[in-house]
C-alpha positions as CSV (number, residue, x, y, z in Angstrom):
1,X,60.6,43.3,-100.6
2,X,58.0,41.4,-98.4
3,X,54.7,40.7,-100.1
4,X,51.4,41.3,-98.2
5,X,49.2,38.3,-98.1
6,X,45.7,39.6,-98.3
7,X,44.2,36.1,-97.5
8,X,45.1,36.4,-93.9
9,X,42.1,36.5,-91.5
10,X,44.1,38.1,-88.5
11,X,41.5,40.3,-86.6
12,X,38.6,39.4,-89.0
13,X,36.5,37.9,-86.0
14,X,36.9,41.0,-83.9
15,X,36.0,43.3,-86.8
16,X,32.8,41.4,-87.4
17,X,32.0,41.3,-83.7
18,X,32.4,45.0,-83.5
19,X,29.9,45.5,-86.4
20,X,27.3,43.0,-84.9
21,X,27.7,43.7,-81.2
22,X,25.7,47.0,-81.0
23,X,22.7,45.6,-82.9
24,X,22.8,42.2,-80.7
25,X,23.0,44.4,-77.4
26,X,20.1,46.6,-78.6
27,X,18.0,43.4,-79.3
28,X,18.8,42.2,-75.9
29,X,17.8,45.3,-74.2
30,X,14.5,45.6,-76.3
31,X,13.6,41.9,-75.2
32,X,14.3,43.0,-71.5
33,X,12.2,46.0,-71.8
34,X,9.4,44.0,-73.6
35,X,9.5,41.6,-70.7
36,X,9.0,44.3,-67.9
37,X,6.3,45.8,-69.9
38,X,4.5,42.5,-70.3
39,X,5.0,41.8,-66.7
40,X,3.5,45.1,-65.5
41,X,0.6,44.6,-67.8
42,X,-0.2,41.2,-66.4
43,X,0.3,42.6,-62.8
44,X,-2.0,45.6,-63.7
45,X,-4.9,43.4,-65.1
46,X,-4.6,41.1,-62.2
47,X,-4.8,43.7,-59.6
48,X,-7.7,45.5,-61.5
49,X,-9.6,42.0,-61.5
50,X,-9.0,41.4,-58.0
51,X,-10.1,44.8,-57.0
52,X,-13.2,44.8,-59.0
53,X,-14.2,41.4,-57.6
54,X,-13.8,42.7,-54.0
55,X,-15.7,45.9,-55.0
56,X,-18.5,44.1,-56.6
57,X,-19.3,42.0,-53.6
58,X,-18.7,44.9,-51.1
59,X,-15.9,43.2,-49.2
60,X,-12.6,44.5,-48.1
61,X,-10.5,42.1,-46.4
62,X,-7.6,44.5,-46.1
63,X,-7.1,47.2,-43.5
64,X,-6.9,50.1,-46.0
65,X,-9.1,51.2,-48.9
66,X,-9.1,48.9,-52.0
67,X,-7.1,51.5,-53.9
68,X,-4.4,51.7,-51.4
69,X,-4.4,47.9,-51.3
70,X,-3.6,48.0,-55.3
71,X,-0.7,50.4,-54.6
72,X,0.7,48.2,-51.7
73,X,0.4,44.7,-53.4
74,X,2.1,45.6,-56.6
75,X,5.8,45.7,-57.2
76,X,7.6,48.5,-55.7
77,X,7.4,50.4,-58.9
78,X,3.6,50.5,-58.6
79,X,3.9,53.1,-55.9
80,X,3.3,55.7,-58.7
81,X,0.3,53.7,-60.2
82,X,-3.2,55.5,-60.3
83,X,-6.4,53.3,-59.2
84,X,-9.9,54.5,-59.8
85,X,-13.2,52.7,-59.1
86,X,-16.0,54.2,-61.0
87,X,-19.7,53.6,-60.9
88,X,-22.3,53.4,-63.6
89,X,-24.4,55.8,-61.7
90,X,-23.5,58.3,-58.9
91,X,-25.9,56.3,-56.6
92,X,-25.1,52.6,-57.4
93,X,-27.3,49.7,-56.6
94,X,-27.1,46.2,-56.9
95,X,-26.9,45.0,-60.7
96,X,-25.0,48.3,-61.7
97,X,-21.9,48.2,-63.3
98,X,-18.4,49.2,-61.6
99,X,-15.2,49.7,-63.4
100,X,-11.7,49.6,-61.8
101,X,-8.8,51.2,-63.9
102,X,-5.3,50.9,-63.0
103,X,-2.7,52.9,-64.7
104,X,1.1,52.7,-64.3
105,X,3.7,54.9,-66.0
106,X,6.6,52.9,-67.6
107,X,10.0,54.4,-68.5
108,X,12.2,52.4,-70.8
109,X,15.2,54.1,-69.2
110,X,13.9,54.8,-65.7
111,X,17.4,56.4,-64.6
112,X,16.9,59.1,-67.0
113,X,13.0,59.2,-67.2
114,X,13.1,58.5,-70.9
115,X,10.7,56.6,-73.0
116,X,7.6,57.1,-70.9
117,X,4.5,54.9,-72.0
118,X,1.4,54.2,-69.7
119,X,0.3,50.6,-69.0
120,X,-3.4,50.5,-68.6
121,X,-5.7,47.8,-67.3
122,X,-9.6,47.9,-66.6
123,X,-11.9,45.5,-65.2
124,X,-15.8,45.8,-65.2
125,X,-18.0,43.8,-63.1
126,X,-21.7,44.0,-61.9
127,X,-22.4,45.0,-58.3
128,X,-23.4,41.8,-56.5
129,X,-24.2,42.9,-52.8
130,X,-24.1,46.2,-51.0
131,X,-24.0,46.7,-47.2
132,X,-26.1,49.9,-47.4
133,X,-28.4,51.5,-49.8
134,X,-26.9,54.9,-49.1
135,X,-24.1,55.4,-51.7
136,X,-21.0,53.6,-52.8
137,X,-19.7,50.7,-50.6
138,X,-18.0,51.6,-47.6
139,X,-15.0,49.6,-48.2
140,X,-13.6,51.8,-50.9
141,X,-13.5,55.3,-52.1
142,X,-15.1,56.2,-55.5
143,X,-13.1,58.4,-57.8
144,X,-12.0,61.2,-57.8
145,X,-10.3,61.2,-54.4
146,X,-8.0,63.9,-53.0
147,X,-4.5,63.7,-53.8
148,X,-3.7,63.4,-50.0
149,X,-4.3,59.7,-50.2
150,X,-1.7,59.0,-53.0
151,X,-4.6,58.0,-55.1
152,X,-5.1,59.6,-58.5
153,X,-8.1,60.0,-60.6
154,X,-8.0,57.9,-63.9
155,X,-8.9,59.4,-67.4
C-alpha cells in the first residue's frame, strides 16, 4: 500500500493564484476607472475655467459658440456633456458674476451603461468687458438654450 505524502505542494501556487486573482483584477479595474474619472474631472474643470475666462472678457476666438467649443475641444466622450453659462442677473453688466457649469455623465462600464455618475465642474468669474450694453455678450448663448444645438441646460 502506497502512503500519501500530505507535505507535497504540487498545485499550491495555482490554487493560491485562483483565490487572489479576482481580487487583484477588481483592484486593477478600480484603479483604471478612478484614473478615467480623475481625468474627466480635470478636463471638465479646465474647460469650465477656459470658457468662463473667454465669456468674462466677451471674446470668442472660435467659429462657434463657447458652449459648442467646449463640446468640440474635450475628448470624444465629451459629446454628451452639457455646458451652461449663467449670469447673476438677466441683464448682465460689467462687474456682475457669470458661472460656467460643465456636466459629463460617466459610466463605469460604458458598454453596458452600468454605474452612471455625473462629473461636474464650475467656474465663476466677474464680467470684465462687454461689447454691447443690450444683454448678454454676443459670443455665447446664455442658458437655457434649445436642444437643437446639442447644448443642454444645467441644474
